[in-house]
GUMI-23756 format. One record per residue (C-alpha): residue number from 1; residue in one letter; x, z, y. Coordinates in nm, 2 decimals. Each point is the difference from the previous one (the first is absolute). Example, Ala and Ser with C-alpha at 12.3 -4.5 7.8 and 13.67 -1.06 7.14 Angstrom:
2
{pt 1; "a"; {1.23; 0.78; -0.45}}
{pt 2; "s"; {0.14; -0.07; 0.34}}
END
This chain:
131
{pt 1; "x"; {11.05; 11.77; 9.46}}
{pt 2; "x"; {-0.07; -0.37; -0.05}}
{pt 3; "x"; {0.18; -0.31; 0.14}}
{pt 4; "x"; {-0.28; -0.21; 0.15}}
{pt 5; "x"; {0.07; -0.37; -0.03}}
{pt 6; "x"; {-0.08; -0.26; 0.27}}
{pt 7; "x"; {-0.29; -0.13; -0.21}}
{pt 8; "x"; {-0.18; 0.34; 0.02}}
{pt 9; "x"; {0.09; 0.05; 0.36}}
{pt 10; "x"; {-0.15; -0.33; 0.09}}
{pt 11; "x"; {-0.34; 0.09; -0.16}}
{pt 12; "x"; {0.01; 0.34; 0.16}}
{pt 13; "x"; {0.06; -0.14; 0.35}}
{pt 14; "x"; {-0.25; -0.29; -0.02}}
{pt 15; "x"; {-0.33; 0.08; 0.17}}
{pt 16; "x"; {-0.18; -0.16; -0.30}}
{pt 17; "x"; {0.26; 0.10; -0.26}}
{pt 18; "x"; {-0.10; 0.11; -0.35}}
{pt 19; "x"; {-0.17; 0.34; 0.04}}
{pt 20; "x"; {0.16; 0.14; -0.32}}
{pt 21; "x"; {0.35; -0.08; 0.12}}
{pt 22; "x"; {-0.08; 0.13; 0.35}}
{pt 23; "x"; {-0.11; 0.33; -0.16}}
{pt 24; "x"; {0.29; 0.03; -0.23}}
{pt 25; "x"; {0.26; -0.06; 0.28}}
{pt 26; "x"; {-0.19; 0.23; 0.24}}
{pt 27; "x"; {0.00; 0.28; -0.27}}
{pt 28; "x"; {0.38; -0.04; -0.04}}
{pt 29; "x"; {0.05; 0.02; 0.38}}
{pt 30; "x"; {-0.23; 0.30; 0.04}}
{pt 31; "x"; {0.18; 0.18; -0.28}}
{pt 32; "x"; {0.34; -0.08; 0.15}}
{pt 33; "x"; {0.08; -0.20; -0.32}}
{pt 34; "x"; {0.05; -0.35; 0.14}}
{pt 35; "x"; {0.34; -0.16; 0.05}}
{pt 36; "x"; {0.13; -0.34; 0.11}}
{pt 37; "x"; {0.34; -0.17; -0.01}}
{pt 38; "x"; {0.18; -0.24; 0.24}}
{pt 39; "x"; {-0.11; -0.32; -0.18}}
{pt 40; "x"; {-0.37; 0.11; 0.02}}
{pt 41; "x"; {0.04; 0.08; 0.37}}
{pt 42; "x"; {0.16; -0.34; 0.06}}
{pt 43; "x"; {-0.28; -0.19; -0.18}}
{pt 44; "x"; {-0.27; 0.18; 0.18}}
{pt 45; "x"; {0.16; -0.02; 0.35}}
{pt 46; "x"; {0.06; -0.38; -0.05}}
{pt 47; "x"; {-0.37; -0.06; -0.09}}
{pt 48; "x"; {-0.18; 0.25; 0.22}}
{pt 49; "x"; {-0.23; -0.12; 0.28}}
{pt 50; "x"; {0.10; 0.14; 0.34}}
{pt 51; "x"; {-0.33; 0.19; 0.03}}
{pt 52; "x"; {0.07; 0.17; -0.34}}
{pt 53; "x"; {0.36; 0.10; 0.06}}
{pt 54; "x"; {-0.10; 0.35; 0.13}}
{pt 55; "x"; {-0.20; 0.07; -0.31}}
{pt 56; "x"; {0.29; -0.10; -0.21}}
{pt 57; "x"; {0.25; 0.22; 0.19}}
{pt 58; "x"; {-0.24; 0.29; -0.04}}
{pt 59; "x"; {-0.02; -0.05; -0.37}}
{pt 60; "x"; {0.38; 0.00; -0.02}}
{pt 61; "x"; {0.02; 0.32; 0.21}}
{pt 62; "x"; {-0.22; 0.17; -0.26}}
{pt 63; "x"; {0.20; -0.13; -0.30}}
{pt 64; "x"; {0.35; 0.08; -0.13}}
{pt 65; "x"; {0.27; -0.25; 0.06}}
{pt 66; "x"; {0.23; -0.08; -0.30}}
{pt 67; "x"; {0.30; -0.19; 0.13}}
{pt 68; "x"; {0.14; -0.30; -0.18}}
{pt 69; "x"; {0.35; 0.12; -0.07}}
{pt 70; "x"; {0.33; -0.18; -0.03}}
{pt 71; "x"; {0.02; 0.02; -0.38}}
{pt 72; "x"; {-0.36; -0.13; -0.02}}
{pt 73; "x"; {0.12; -0.36; 0.07}}
{pt 74; "x"; {0.21; 0.00; -0.31}}
{pt 75; "x"; {-0.28; 0.16; -0.21}}
{pt 76; "x"; {-0.25; -0.26; 0.12}}
{pt 77; "x"; {0.24; -0.28; -0.08}}
{pt 78; "x"; {0.04; 0.14; -0.35}}
{pt 79; "x"; {-0.37; 0.03; -0.04}}
{pt 80; "x"; {-0.05; -0.36; 0.11}}
{pt 81; "x"; {0.26; -0.13; -0.25}}
{pt 82; "x"; {-0.16; 0.21; -0.28}}
{pt 83; "x"; {-0.35; -0.14; 0.08}}
{pt 84; "x"; {0.13; -0.36; 0.02}}
{pt 85; "x"; {0.16; 0.04; -0.34}}
{pt 86; "x"; {-0.35; 0.09; -0.13}}
{pt 87; "x"; {-0.15; -0.30; 0.18}}
{pt 88; "x"; {-0.16; 0.20; 0.28}}
{pt 89; "x"; {0.01; -0.10; 0.36}}
{pt 90; "x"; {-0.08; 0.29; 0.23}}
{pt 91; "x"; {-0.02; -0.02; 0.38}}
{pt 92; "x"; {0.30; 0.17; 0.15}}
{pt 93; "x"; {-0.19; 0.24; 0.22}}
{pt 94; "x"; {-0.18; 0.12; -0.32}}
{pt 95; "x"; {0.34; 0.05; -0.16}}
{pt 96; "x"; {0.12; 0.20; 0.30}}
{pt 97; "x"; {-0.31; 0.23; -0.02}}
{pt 98; "x"; {0.04; 0.04; -0.37}}
{pt 99; "x"; {0.37; 0.09; 0.04}}
{pt 100; "x"; {-0.09; 0.28; 0.24}}
{pt 101; "x"; {-0.28; 0.12; -0.22}}
{pt 102; "x"; {0.22; 0.01; -0.30}}
{pt 103; "x"; {0.28; 0.18; 0.19}}
{pt 104; "x"; {-0.23; 0.27; 0.13}}
{pt 105; "x"; {-0.22; 0.02; -0.31}}
{pt 106; "x"; {-0.33; -0.07; 0.18}}
{pt 107; "x"; {-0.29; -0.22; -0.11}}
{pt 108; "x"; {-0.08; -0.31; 0.20}}
{pt 109; "x"; {-0.36; -0.02; 0.12}}
{pt 110; "x"; {-0.09; -0.37; 0.03}}
{pt 111; "x"; {-0.22; -0.30; -0.06}}
{pt 112; "x"; {0.27; -0.23; -0.12}}
{pt 113; "x"; {0.04; -0.13; -0.36}}
{pt 114; "x"; {0.37; -0.03; 0.05}}
{pt 115; "x"; {0.04; 0.37; -0.03}}
{pt 116; "x"; {-0.18; 0.01; -0.33}}
{pt 117; "x"; {0.23; -0.28; -0.13}}
{pt 118; "x"; {0.30; 0.20; 0.12}}
{pt 119; "x"; {-0.13; 0.32; -0.16}}
{pt 120; "x"; {-0.05; -0.18; -0.33}}
{pt 121; "x"; {0.34; -0.16; 0.01}}
{pt 122; "x"; {0.17; 0.34; 0.08}}
{pt 123; "x"; {-0.19; 0.17; -0.28}}
{pt 124; "x"; {-0.17; 0.25; 0.23}}
{pt 125; "x"; {0.31; 0.08; 0.21}}
{pt 126; "x"; {-0.21; -0.10; 0.30}}
{pt 127; "x"; {-0.32; 0.19; 0.05}}
{pt 128; "x"; {-0.29; -0.21; 0.14}}
{pt 129; "x"; {-0.35; 0.10; 0.12}}
{pt 130; "x"; {-0.22; -0.30; 0.07}}
{pt 131; "x"; {-0.28; 0.07; 0.24}}
END
């Protein structure tokens, strides 16, 4: 199973998205190995065009939902403080996704350098697969 970040979903859903990313996400969906979490769903729903919303909902139906749990708020805040202490500023939605990925022990599939920065700062505690 892989937690697919917004950055990869966006490429997958774009008509002219990066073919390599589209293939990677499609393979995960077909193999029943794709997952998303609440912050990813929020970002995608807030940016989707009305004519693309059906495709987005179908992708969610074929993927596993990993809820953002009550304790995740505290863990995300702790991560943010830890990163700030190291001079890193990470967007909060990326922190939320990383928090869930760490809790469930899944790699994040993405196209976002923030995840590599978090992986390095956490000495590999966060698994990242750039596509």
